[in-house]
N, C-alpha and C positions, 0 to 999 in steps of 0.2 A: 271452162269446164267449173257451175256453179257448187260453193262451197257450202258444206255444209252447214257452219254459221250464218252464211248471210240467209239460206232458208231461214235459219232460226229465229234470227232477228229482223227478217221482212214481217215473219207471222206475228212474232213479237207486236212490233208496229200498226201491223193492220188490224189484229186484235190484241189489245191491250187486255192486261189482267183485273184489273177494276174494270171491266165493262162486259160482266155475264150474261151467257148467253143473246149474244146480239142477234136482229130481226133477222129468221130466217131469208126473204128475199134479199136484202141487200149483201148479207155477208155469200149466198150465192153467188151474184155479180160481181164481186170482190175477189171471189176465188176462181172463176172464169177468168177472168181479168188479169190476176197472175201466172196464171198458166199452170197452175195445181192441181187441175183437171189431166194433163198431159205431161206431168210429173215421171210415170213410169210408161208411160208411148217409146218407144223406140225411135230414134233418129230416123230410120230409114222409111217412117209412118209418118212421119214430121212431126214427132216430139219432142222432150227433151233427154228422155235415155237416160233417166238417172235410175240407180241401183233404190235395193227396199229398206235401207238406212237413210235415204232419203227422206222417202213414203211414211216413214217412221217418226221421224223427228216432226215432219209436218201433223200428223194425228196428234203427235205428244201436247204439241203447243194451242190443237185445237179442243183437247182433253183439259188441258187449265182453264178454259173460258167455259166449257160446256156448251160449246160452239152448237147451236140450231138446224147451221145446214147439213145435209148429209153427202157429207166428204167422200164418207167410208164405203156406203155403197154402190156410191157413183163410181168411183174407181174400183172397186172390183166386180161391177158391171161393167166398165170398159177394160179390165183384164183378160173379162172372158170373151171378150171380140176378139181382143190381142192374140187368146189362145188358138181360138175356132179356125179349123183347116176346112169349114165346110159352108160358112156364111156366104152368099151370093156376092151381097153389096160389101163386103167388109172394110174396103178403102173409104167409102160413103159413113158408112155406120162410126168409123172412127175419126174422121173430122167431124161426123156430127155433135159423138159425142166430146169431143174434147175441147170442142167451142163455145158449149154450155148445154148443150141439150142431156136431159136427166133419164137414164134405165137402169134402175138398180139392182145389185144381185140379190134374192128374198135374204131373211137371215134366221128365219127360224124354220122349222121343216115343214115342207110340202105334203100334202093328204089329196091322190088325185089317182085316178083310174083312168083308164084308158076303154073305151069300146070298140065290139066286134068291126064298128065303120070305120074307127082311126079317130075317133071325137076323144076329148080327153075334159072329165067332169071332177072337180072337187076346187082343195082350199089350197091358195100357197103363201103362208105365214110370212110376218117379218117383213112385210114390202116399206122402206120407210118413207116418209112425204109422195106417195103413192100418186098425190092430188096433183104433183109436178111433174109426173112421170109419162115420157112418151110409150116407152116399153117396160117388160120387165124382163130380166134373166132369170129364169126357172128352171129347175131339173125338173124335168117329166119321163114318166119311164121310156121315151123313145129316146132321151138325150137332152144336152138343154138346149135351150130354145128362148129367142128373144119374144115375147108374147106382149103386142102392143095392144093400149090401155082404151082403145077405142076400136076395137075388134069385135066382130059378134061374139056372142057369147061369153066375155069377159067383164069382170064388175066391180068395183073397187069399193071394198066395206071399212070406211074408218073403226079400228080399234080403239077405244078410249084407252089410254093408259095412265100410269100414277104419274109420268116421266113428262111435264109438261113441256120441254125442253125439246120435244121427239114427236111427229105424228107419227102411226103408226098403221098400215093398213094389211086387209086382207085382200088377193087376189082369186076372187070365185069364179071358177069358168062351170060355164054350163053349156057340153056340147061345143066346146070350141076345138074349132078346126085347125090342127097344126101348121104353117106356110113351111114346107119344103125350102123355101128358099131363106128363110129366116131361123133354120137350124143350126146353132152352134155346134154341137153334136151328135154322134148317134149312139145308140145305149152303148155300143163298145167302146166309145171314145169318152162315154161319159165320165169313167172312173178315174180317167186321165187327166180332166178339166178340174171334177174335183179335188184330184190330188193337186193340182196346181191352185185354185182356188184356196182351198183351205190354209195354210200358212199365211196368205194374205190376210186373210181376213183376223186371222191370229192374231199375228203381230200389230194389224191396226189396233184392235179391240185392246191389247195390252199395254199400247201407248196410249189410249185414250185414257185408261183407267189409269194407268200410274201419272198421265200429265194432269188429270182430276184431283188422283189424292195427294201430288206435291201442293196442288193450290190449295186443297182443303188444309193440311197441315199450314201453310205458310198462314193464313185467316187464321187458324188455330192460337200457332205462335205469337201473332199480333194482338189479339185477344187477350190473352195471359199477360200479355207485358200491362196493356192499362185497365185489365180489371182487377178491381182489388178485394182486399178480404184483411180486415183484422190491420188495415193502414199498412197495408202493403200488396204490390202486386202478388198476384198469387202464380206468376212465371216463379217467384222465388221462392214456393215450396217447392220443397224435396219427390214430395211424392208425386207430385203434377209433374216437374220435369221427367221424371222416368217414362211417365206414360208417353209423353212427347218423342223422347230418344225411341222409344218403342217403335212409336208409331214410324219416325226416319229410320229406323234399324231397318224394318221392313220394306219401306221403299226402297233403299240404297238395294238392297238385295235385289229383289226386283227388277229393279231398271239396273242391276249388272247382265240380269241373266236376259234380259229384253236385247240389250244391245250386242251382246256376245250373240245372241241369234239372228238377231237382224245382220251382222254382217257374216255370219259364216252360212255361208254358198252351199254350206254342206250340212248344216241340218235338216235331221229327219221331221216329217210332218208330226211326230208324236212329241219330239223336243221341243218343236216350236207350240205346239199346242199346251205344253206344260207353261210356256213361258205365260201364256194367255192366261191359263186357269190359278198361277201363283198371284200374275197381275189381279182379275177380278176380286181375288180374295183377300188382297190388302186393299184394295181400294174398298170393300164393303169395312174391313174390319176401322179404315184410317176415318171413314166416314161416322163409323157408332161412335168412335173415341172422341170425335168432332164436336158432335152432339151433346154429352155426356161432360166436356171440358166445356161446352161454351156457357152449361148451368140451364136455367130457367127460357133464355131467349134464341136457346139451343131449339129448344119445341117449337116455337112459333113460325107462323109464315110468313112473316113479316121478315124476319133471316135467312139468307142463301143457303143455311147446313141443307135441308130439307132439298135441297137441288141435287145436292152432290150424294148425297144417299139415295135418292133417286133413281141418278145415273146411276149407282154401281149396281142398286139390286136386277137392273134391265139388263146392264151389263151381263150379270152370272151366268142369264140367259142364252145370251146369245152365242147362235155358231157353237153351237157342245153348254150345256150347263157344267157347272165347278164340279158336280158328280163325276157325270160321265167322262170328262174329260182325266181326273184325277183316276179313275179307272185304267181307263186307254195308257193313261202313263204309267201308273201301276205296276200292270200285265207286261207291257214290254220291259220296265225294269226287272221282275221277274224273271222272262224270259232269258234277257243275259246273263243273268246269274245261274241261271241254272246247268 
């Protein structure tokens, strides 16, 4: 059995903290070589069979370096295939995806309609690094499906985004005829699959947020130690110490919630969604403080402060915005108190 500290140490060695946003293609090859694509794949299917605490630890470390490789959507796409009871060539797809082929789950809403003849048209948003995808796992009105990117009626259109550490595409369908052999679920089974994938996505994004927040705080503290004002390091000014302490406190609280949810197999979807909401909120707060505490240099493109902020702002919107997740968590809490 692989220990959690072994995974963390391997991730830190492969992706050192001083190399932010390493090259995507080389990173992807390294991720596949290290077996991270099959971390959650059951042993009966040829995988490592590790739990979600292990995958959360990997996503945390990748968040620290603002990784460009699309590991989160890749693992979610693989998880959808694992959960499928209807995919014709399930074993073949599991082998292909765990070996390095890429079929991501989309991470923004889909707006599609199905015609009387069964064809589907519309836009599926949030397909990260679609240029390297062989297929996309998408939620359609008839259920979840694997949609080959080279199929008739399928087009990938890149959407320019602020966060240059990632590339995002829309999957545009124009009269696409779903292949019954590539259906991952029917309409009735779509809810169960969504309930299985949702917590996985929220945990992964929460880990990415808090890994980034932790790295941002470390970078800020190091800067405060060397930046001098009135012949003294600004880290000695009590008001700035308090702001750094506030950043640390928020991160520690969010991390405690993240790991408790990752380890609790009985945690509900809403409880895990709350961990993502808190983590993304903390990441935004920390990056805003990071820029302010770096002063003028923090506002320049030459300094990496903006990379953390852009990552935080995009993470806020993925798999449910902060407002929508807070509303969901709040309604469940009120219902429990009633």
